[in-house]
C-alpha positions in Angstrom: -6.5 0.2 -17.3 -3.0 1.4 -17.1 -2.0 1.9 -13.4 -5.1 0.0 -12.2 -5.1 -3.0 -9.9 -7.5 -5.6 -11.3 -8.9 -8.9 -10.3 -11.1 -10.6 -12.9 -12.4 -14.1 -13.0 -15.0 -15.8 -15.1 -16.2 -19.4 -15.1 -18.4 -21.8 -16.6 -18.6 -21.4 -19.0 -16.2 -18.7 -19.7 -14.4 -15.9 -21.1 -12.0 -13.3 -19.7 -10.2 -10.1 -20.5 -6.5 -10.2 -19.9 -4.5 -7.1 -19.1 -0.7 -7.3 -19.3 0.0 -3.8 -17.9 3.1 -4.2 -15.9 2.0 -1.7 -13.3 -1.3 -3.3 -12.7 -2.4 -6.0 -10.3 -4.7 -8.3 -12.2 -6.4 -11.7 -12.0 -8.3 -13.2 -14.9 -9.9 -16.6 -15.2 -12.1 -18.6 -17.5 -13.2 -22.2 -17.6 -15.5 -24.8 -19.1 -17.2 -27.6 -17.4 -17.5 -31.0 -19.1 -20.4 -32.2 -16.9 -23.2 -33.1 -19.2 -26.5 -33.2 -17.4 -29.1 -32.6 -20.1 -29.7 -29.0 -19.0 -26.8 -27.1 -20.7 -26.6 -24.1 -18.3 -29.0 -25.4 -15.7 -32.5 -24.3 -15.1 -33.0 -22.9 -11.6 -31.5 -19.6 -10.5 -28.2 -17.7 -10.1 -26.4 -15.7 -7.4 -24.5 -12.5 -8.2 -22.8 -10.4 -5.5 -20.2 -7.6 -5.5 -18.3 -5.4 -3.1 -16.1 -2.2 -3.3 -14.7 0.1 -0.7 -12.0 2.9 -0.9 -10.7 4.0 2.5 -7.8 6.3 1.6 -6.7 8.9 0.7 -10.4 10.0 0.3 -13.0 7.6 1.6 -15.7 6.4 -0.8 -18.2 3.7 0.0 -18.6 0.9 0.8 -20.6 0.3 -2.4 -20.9 4.0 -3.2 -22.4 3.5 -6.6 -24.2 0.2 -7.1 -26.3 -0.9 -10.1 -28.4 -3.8 -11.3 -28.7 -4.1 -15.1 -31.9 -6.0 -14.9 -33.8 -3.2 -13.1 -31.8 -0.2 -14.2 -31.7 0.9 -10.6 -29.4 0.4 -7.6 -28.4 -3.1 -6.6 -29.9 -4.3 -3.4 -27.8 -4.6 -0.2 -27.1 -8.2 1.0 -25.9 -9.8 4.2 -22.9 -12.1 4.2 -19.4 -11.8 2.6 -17.3 -13.0 -0.3 -14.4 -15.2 0.9 -11.4 -15.3 -1.5 -8.2 -17.3 -1.0 -7.0 -20.3 1.0 -3.7 -19.2 2.5 -4.5 -15.5 2.9 -8.3 -16.0 3.3 -10.0 -12.6 3.0 -13.6 -11.8 3.6 -15.1 -8.9 1.7 -18.2 -7.2 2.9 -20.7 -5.5 2.8 -22.3 -6.8 -0.4 -24.8 -5.8 -3.0 -26.5 -8.1 -5.5 -29.1 -10.8 -6.1 -29.7 -14.3 -4.8 -31.9 -16.9 -6.4 -32.5 -14.8 -9.5 -33.8 -16.1 -12.8 -31.1 -17.1 -15.3 -31.2 -14.1 -17.7 -28.3 -12.0 -18.7 -27.6 -9.7 -15.8 -24.8 -7.6 -14.2 -24.3 -6.4 -10.7 -21.8 -3.5 -10.4 -20.3 -1.8 -7.4 -18.0 1.3 -7.6 -16.4 3.2 -4.7 -13.9 5.8 -5.9 -11.1 3.8 -7.6 -12.3 0.5 -6.3 -14.8 -1.4 -8.5 -16.2 -4.8 -9.2 -18.9 -6.6 -11.1 -20.6 -10.1 -11.1 -22.3 -11.2 -14.3 -24.3 -14.0 -15.7 -24.4 -14.2 -19.5 -27.2 -16.4 -20.9 -26.4 -19.1 -23.5 -27.1 -18.2 -27.1 -26.0 -18.8 -30.7 -24.2 -22.0 -29.8 -22.3 -20.3 -27.0 -22.6 -21.7 -23.5 -23.8 -19.7 -20.5 -21.0 -17.9 -18.7 -20.5 -16.4 -15.3 -17.9 -13.7 -14.5 -16.4 -11.9 -11.6 -14.3 -8.8 -11.8 -12.6 -6.7 -9.1 -10.2 -3.7 -9.4 -8.4 -1.4 -7.1 -6.1 1.4 -8.3 -2.7 1.1 -6.6 -2.8 4.8 -5.7 -5.5 4.2 -3.1 -6.2 1.9 -0.2 -9.3 -0.2 -0.9 -10.9 -3.5 -1.5 -13.1 -5.0 -4.2 -14.6 -8.5 -4.8 -17.3 -10.3 -6.8 -18.8 -13.7 -6.9 -21.0 -15.5 -9.4 -22.6 -18.9 -8.9 -24.6 -21.0 -11.4 -26.5 -23.7 -9.4 -29.0 -26.3 -10.9 -30.5 -29.6 -10.0 -29.3 -32.9 -11.4 -30.6 -36.4 -11.1 -29.0 -39.6 -9.8 -26.4 -41.1 -12.2 -22.7 -41.6 -12.9 -21.4 -38.6 -14.8 -18.2 -38.1 -16.8 -16.9 -34.8 -15.3 -14.1 -32.8 -16.7 -13.2 -29.2 -16.0 -11.1 -26.9 -18.3 -9.4 -23.7 -17.6 -9.1 -21.7 -20.8 -7.3 -18.8 -19.2 -6.2 -17.9 -15.7 -3.8 -15.0 -15.2 -2.7 -13.1 -12.1 -0.4 -10.1 -11.5 0.1 -7.9 -8.5 1.7 -4.7 -7.3 4.2 -4.5 -4.5 1.5 -3.6 -2.0 -1.4 -5.8 -3.2 -3.1 -9.0 -2.4 -5.1 -10.7 -5.1 -6.8 -14.1 -5.5 -9.3 -16.0 -7.5 -11.2 -19.3 -6.8 -13.0 -21.8 -8.9 -15.3 -24.2 -7.1 -18.3 -26.6 -7.3 -21.1 -27.3 -4.9 -23.0 -30.5 -4.2 -26.0 -30.2 -1.8 -25.1 -33.6 -0.2 -22.0 -32.1 1.5 -21.4 -29.2 3.8 -18.0 -28.5 2.2 -17.4 -27.6 -1.4 -17.2 -30.5 -3.9 -13.9 -29.2 -5.0 -12.0 -25.9 -5.0 -9.0 -24.3 -6.7 -7.4 -21.3 -5.1 -4.7 -19.2 -6.7 -3.3 -16.2 -4.7 -0.4 -13.8 -4.8 0.9 -11.1 -2.5 3.6 -8.7 -3.6 5.3 -8.8 -7.0 5.4 -12.1 -9.0 8.8 -13.0 -10.4 8.3 -16.8 -10.7 5.5 -19.3 -10.6 6.9 -20.3 -7.2 5.6 -17.0 -5.9 2.0 -18.2 -6.5 0.1 -19.7 -3.6 -2.0 -22.6 -5.1 -4.2 -25.1 -3.3 -6.6 -27.7 -4.7 -9.0 -29.6 -2.5 -11.7 -32.1 -3.6 -14.2 -34.5 -2.1 -13.0 -38.1 -2.0 -15.9 -39.2 -4.2 -14.2 -37.6 -7.2 -11.1 -39.8 -6.6 -8.6 -37.1 -7.5 -5.1 -36.6 -6.3 -5.2 -33.0 -4.9 -1.5 -32.5 -4.5 -0.7 -33.7 -8.0 -3.4 -31.4 -9.5 -2.0 -28.4 -7.5 1.5 -29.1 -8.8 0.3 -29.5 -12.3 -1.4 -26.1 -12.1 1.7 -24.4 -10.9 3.9 -26.1 -13.5 1.6 -24.8 -16.3 1.9 -21.2 -15.3 4.3 -19.0 -17.3 5.5 -15.7 -15.7 6.4 -12.6 -17.8 6.6 -9.0 -16.9 5.2 -9.6 -13.4 2.1 -11.5 -14.6 1.5 -15.2 -14.4 -0.6 -16.9 -17.1 -2.2 -20.3 -17.4 -4.0 -21.2 -20.7 -6.0 -24.1 -22.2 -5.5 -26.4 -19.2 -7.7 -29.4 -18.2 -7.9 -29.2 -14.4 -9.2 -32.8 -14.1 -11.2 -35.5 -15.7 -13.0 -38.1 -13.5 -16.3 -39.9 -12.8 -18.8 -38.2 -10.6 -21.2 -40.5 -8.8 -24.6 -39.0 -7.8 -26.9 -41.3 -5.8 -29.9 -39.0 -5.5 -31.3 -35.8 -6.9 -29.1 -32.9 -5.8 -28.3 -29.3 -6.2 -25.1 -29.0 -8.2 -23.4 -25.8 -9.2 -20.1 -24.1 -10.2 -18.9 -20.7 -9.3 -16.1 -18.2 -9.4 -15.0 -15.4 -7.1 -12.3 -12.8 -7.3 -11.0 -10.4 -4.7 -8.2 -7.8 -4.5 -7.0 -5.3 -1.9 -4.5 -2.5 -2.1 -2.8 -0.5 0.6 -0.8 2.7 0.0 1.9 3.5 2.6 0.8 5.7 5.6 2.3 9.2 5.4 4.1 8.5 8.8 5.7 5.4 7.3 6.9 7.3 4.3 8.3 10.0 6.5 10.1 7.6 8.7 11.6 5.7 5.7 12.8 9.0 4.2 14.4 10.1 7.4 16.1 6.8 7.9 17.5 6.9 4.3 18.8 10.5 4.8 20.3 9.6 8.1 22.1 6.6 6.5 23.4 8.8 3.7 24.7 11.4 6.2 26.5 8.7 8.2 28.2 7.3 5.1 29.3 10.7 4.0 30.7 11.5 7.5 32.7 8.2 7.5 34.1 9.0 4.1 35.2 12.5 5.2 36.9 11.1 8.3 38.7 8.5 6.1 40.2 11.4 4.0 
């Protein structure tokens, strides 16, 4: 993937690839939920959506090539958008994918030129938990966008649950002209807002963990200190060669009160956008630099 801008996130139950190419923009994420509800990966259904679009130098898309591994044919178009980020909230559309699909191993893929994404559900098996993944990539040589989202919802009954959430890996790197982000989140059908959400974003090059934009927000029923958790996430990141990495981190551990049967679920989304300089901008910058060099040389000659 050398020279590629990549966003990759996987949750639940998760695993991720990690690319350390210095010239790439990349987000990877994996996590593990500690909520034990008697149905290891849930029963119910899943949602998988993806988006890609290349607008320059040669337009492709949106969703030029789209596929659904379950049918072997093209992925279906969907309404709506994928929202990634908290500070630089970006909506990615149009989408392809499936909503309310049976929980079997399945991948939705979207490719438009050098922008690509996929959303995936990997069924549990051989002692391994179910896993959901989202991946997005845009080559830094083009202008484009890519995003993906995977959600694993299921019903749970009333009760008081021990709830812990682990991040096994979260990494992020950007190019000078990119914006990238990944979100982990949970839903609870009793509330209009998410039960909790972790956003990690970056724009431009990453030199220090202070360059990361991090926000954690949770419902008061979880009795969590959002600011403390966000600070802990930032402190656990290490930065090297333009990439930030967080590994083997417990995001939180708390009690989760449920007073009725609800729809619960966890999800992940990832998004990235890349913009190459417009030719006019490059021309103006070059002219300005040449003019400055000429001015300096003229001053030196006069001084002599």
